[in-house]
C-alpha positions in Angstrom: 0.1 -0.1 0.0 1.4 3.4 -0.8 0.3 6.8 0.7 -2.0 7.5 -2.2 -4.3 5.0 -0.5 -5.1 5.4 2.9 -7.4 2.6 4.8 -8.9 3.1 7.9 -11.4 1.1 10.1 -14.6 1.6 11.5 -15.9 -1.5 13.1 -17.1 -3.4 10.2 -16.4 -0.5 8.1 -13.4 -0.1 5.9 -12.7 3.7 4.6 -10.7 4.0 1.7 -9.5 7.4 0.8 -7.9 8.1 -2.5 -5.3 10.5 -1.2 -3.2 12.2 -4.6 -3.6 16.1 -4.1 -4.7 18.1 -6.0 -6.9 15.8 -8.3 -6.8 12.6 -7.1 -5.9 11.2 -10.2 -5.1 7.5 -10.6 -1.7 6.3 -12.4 -1.1 2.6 -12.6 0.8 2.4 -9.5 -2.1 3.8 -7.2 -4.7 1.6 -8.7 -2.8 -1.4 -7.9 -2.9 0.1 -4.2 -6.8 0.5 -4.5 -7.0 -3.0 -5.9 -5.0 -4.2 -3.2 -7.4 -2.1 -0.4 -10.5 -3.8 -2.0 -9.5 -7.3 -2.3 -8.6 -7.3 1.4 -11.8 -5.9 2.0 -13.3 -8.8 0.3 -11.1 -11.3 2.1 -11.7 -9.9 5.5 -14.6 -11.4 7.0 -14.6 -9.1 9.9 -15.3 -6.0 7.1 -19.1 -5.9 5.8 -19.2 -2.7 3.8 -16.8 -0.3 2.3 -16.4 3.4 1.6 -14.4 5.1 -1.1 -13.7 8.7 -1.1 -11.2 11.3 -2.2 -8.9 13.6 0.0 -9.9 17.4 0.0 -13.1 18.9 -1.2 -12.9 19.9 -4.7 -11.9 16.3 -6.3 -13.4 12.7 -5.7 -11.1 11.7 -8.5 -10.0 13.5 -11.7 -10.0 9.7 -13.4 -6.7 8.1 -15.2 -3.4 10.4 -14.6 -3.0 12.2 -18.0 0.4 13.3 -16.5 1.3 9.8 -16.1 -0.3 9.2 -19.9 2.1 12.2 -21.2 5.0 10.6 -19.6 4.5 7.3 -21.6 1.8 5.2 -19.2 -0.3 3.5 -21.8 -3.9 3.4 -22.0 -4.3 -0.1 -21.8 -1.6 -0.4 -19.1 -2.0 -3.0 -16.3 -3.8 -1.2 -13.5 -3.9 -4.4 -11.2 -6.1 -6.7 -9.5 -9.9 -5.3 -10.1 -9.2 -3.1 -13.0 -8.8 0.4 -13.0 -9.3 2.3 -9.8 -9.2 -1.4 -8.5 -13.4 -1.8 -8.3 -14.4 -1.2 -12.0 -13.6 -5.0 -12.8 -13.5 -6.3 -9.4 -16.3 -9.3 -10.6 -16.1 -11.3 -7.5 -17.0 -8.6 -4.8 -20.1 -9.4 -2.9 -19.8 -6.9 -0.4 -21.4 -3.4 -0.7 -19.3 -0.5 -1.5 -20.6 3.2 -1.0 -18.9 5.8 -2.9 -18.9 9.2 -1.2 -18.1 11.8 -3.8 -16.7 14.9 -2.1 -16.5 16.9 -5.5 -15.8 16.5 -9.1 -16.1 12.8 -10.3 -14.4 13.2 -13.9 -13.8 10.4 -16.2 -12.1 7.3 -14.5 -13.3 8.8 -11.2 -17.0 8.7 -12.5 -16.3 5.3 -13.5 -15.1 4.2 -9.9 -18.4 5.7 -8.3 -20.3 3.9 -11.3 -18.8 0.4 -10.0 -19.7 0.8 -6.3 -23.2 0.0 -5.1 -24.5 3.1 -3.6 -23.4 6.8 -4.3 -23.7 9.8 -1.6 -22.5 13.2 -3.0 -21.6 16.5 -1.6 -24.0 19.3 -2.9 -21.1 20.8 -5.0 -20.3 17.4 -6.7 -20.3 17.1 -10.3 -20.0 13.8 -12.9 -18.6 13.5 -16.1 -16.8 11.8 -18.9 -14.6 13.8 -21.1 -12.6 11.1 -22.8 -14.6 11.5 -26.3 -13.0 15.0 -26.3 -9.7 13.4 -25.5 -9.8 11.1 -28.3 -10.7 7.9 -26.1 -13.5 6.5 -24.6 -14.5 5.8 -21.0 -13.8 1.8 -21.1 -13.2 1.2 -17.5 -17.1 0.8 -17.1 -18.4 4.0 -18.1 -19.5 3.3 -21.5 -21.2 0.1 -20.3 -22.7 1.1 -17.0 -23.6 4.4 -17.5 -26.4 3.5 -20.1 -27.8 1.1 -17.7 -27.9 4.0 -15.0 -29.4 6.5 -16.8 -32.1 7.0 -19.8 -30.5 6.2 -23.0 -30.5 9.8 -24.4 -29.1 11.4 -21.5 -26.5 8.6 -21.1 -25.5 9.1 -24.8 -25.4 12.7 -24.6 -22.8 12.6 -21.2 -20.7 9.9 -22.9 -20.4 12.0 -26.8 -20.2 15.4 -25.3 -18.4 15.1 -22.0 -21.4 17.2 -20.4 -21.2 17.8 -16.3 -23.9 16.5 -14.5 -24.8 18.2 -11.2 -26.2 17.0 -8.2 -29.9 18.0 -8.5 -29.9 16.3 -11.9 -28.3 13.3 -10.6 -30.8 12.8 -7.9 -33.8 13.3 -10.3 -32.4 10.3 -12.6 -31.7 8.3 -9.5 -27.9 8.2 -10.5 -26.8 8.9 -6.8 -28.7 7.8 -3.8 -28.2 10.8 -1.4 -26.6 14.0 -1.0 -25.4 16.5 1.7 -23.3 19.3 2.3 -19.7 18.7 1.9 -18.6 19.0 5.5 -21.3 16.3 6.4 -20.4 13.8 3.5 -18.1 11.5 5.1 -20.1 11.6 8.8 -23.3 10.5 6.7 -21.7 8.1 4.6 -19.8 5.9 7.6 -23.4 6.3 9.2 -25.2 4.9 6.2 -22.3 2.0 5.9 -22.7 1.2 9.9 -26.3 0.7 9.3 -26.0 -1.5 6.2 -23.5 -3.6 8.4 -26.1 -4.4 10.6 -27.7 -6.9 8.2 -26.8 -10.3 7.7 -23.5 -10.7 5.7 -24.7 -13.8 3.4 -28.0 -11.4 3.0 -25.7 -8.8 1.8 -24.1 -11.4 -0.5 -26.9 -12.5 -2.0 -28.1 -9.4 -2.7 -25.5 -8.3 -4.8 -24.7 -11.3 -6.5 -28.1 -12.0 -7.6 -28.7 -8.4 -8.9 -25.8 -8.4 -10.5 -26.2 -12.0 -12.4 -29.9 -11.4 -13.0 -29.4 -7.8 -14.7 -31.3 -7.6 -17.9 -32.7 -11.2 -17.7 -36.6 -11.9 -18.1 -38.3 -12.5 -14.8 -38.9 -16.5 -14.9 -35.4 -16.8 -15.9 -33.9 -14.5 -13.1 -35.9 -16.7 -10.7 -34.6 -20.0 -12.2 -30.9 -18.6 -12.3 -31.5 -17.3 -8.4 -32.3 -20.5 -7.4 -30.3 -22.9 -9.2 -27.2 -21.0 -10.1 -26.6 -18.7 -7.2 -24.5 -20.8 -4.5 -24.3 -17.9 -1.8 -28.2 -17.7 -2.1 -28.8 -21.4 -0.9 -25.9 -21.2 1.5 -27.8 -18.2 2.8 -31.4 -19.8 3.1 -29.6 -22.7 4.9 -27.6 -20.7 7.3 -27.1 -20.5 11.1 -27.8 -16.5 10.4 -31.4 -17.4 8.7 -32.1 -19.1 12.2 -30.5 -16.4 14.1 -32.3 -13.4 12.7 -36.0 -14.7 13.5 -34.7 -15.9 17.2 -33.2 -12.6 17.8 -36.5 -10.7 16.7 -38.4 -12.8 18.9 -36.3 -12.4 21.6 -36.2 -8.5 21.2 -32.3 -8.6 20.7 -29.6 -7.7 18.4 -28.8 -10.8 16.3 -25.4 -11.8 16.4 -24.5 -12.7 12.7 -21.8 -15.4 12.4 -21.5 -15.5 8.5 -22.2 -19.1 8.0 
């Protein structure tokens, strides 16, 4: 891990902070460090939810480090485990990730936020993908994920023109879940993550895995896939936690999840 990526534990929540002032741009070395952070999060049974944010108040992340590109880092460089920013291609991560967008989410920074499950943004945040104006495309998920999250016409506009979307519009289209004043962002993101961490680990894993695996399927096919092709769903149904939840409810106590 390098100083460009800072990890802090808050109980069952891991806070991952991208720390590359001024713009929190991501070069290959930083991407590798972020991948290491997300893989360690995935493999640690004591951690349930991750929050990823940027340092400072202006940039969540400016995306790919164009200075590194100008110095010879290839657009198809090895960005490490999990692809660019450590999350955009981390397909087997079955734990929730919240992006706490503290400012501009540009290019690969926006793609990092799109790879998260939930987004909370500071009121001054903006989202945009300028790649087409630079002679490339947002191929770390932007060109694939954005049309799934926004109306096609809106997504195509953003992809082709690079125009910026402010928080009010992002809320209108359901691109983000919550927003708040910048000084409250981290507190609110961590409180939200702690709330989610109260849920059973296998339930969270099942929800994330099923929604990812069945996206776009016809409903009948999705039911069949869920019941026959998602091992974590079956593990959840027959787990100790599936018995513990109702028992704790009946006894009016907090459930003690074992993740099994």
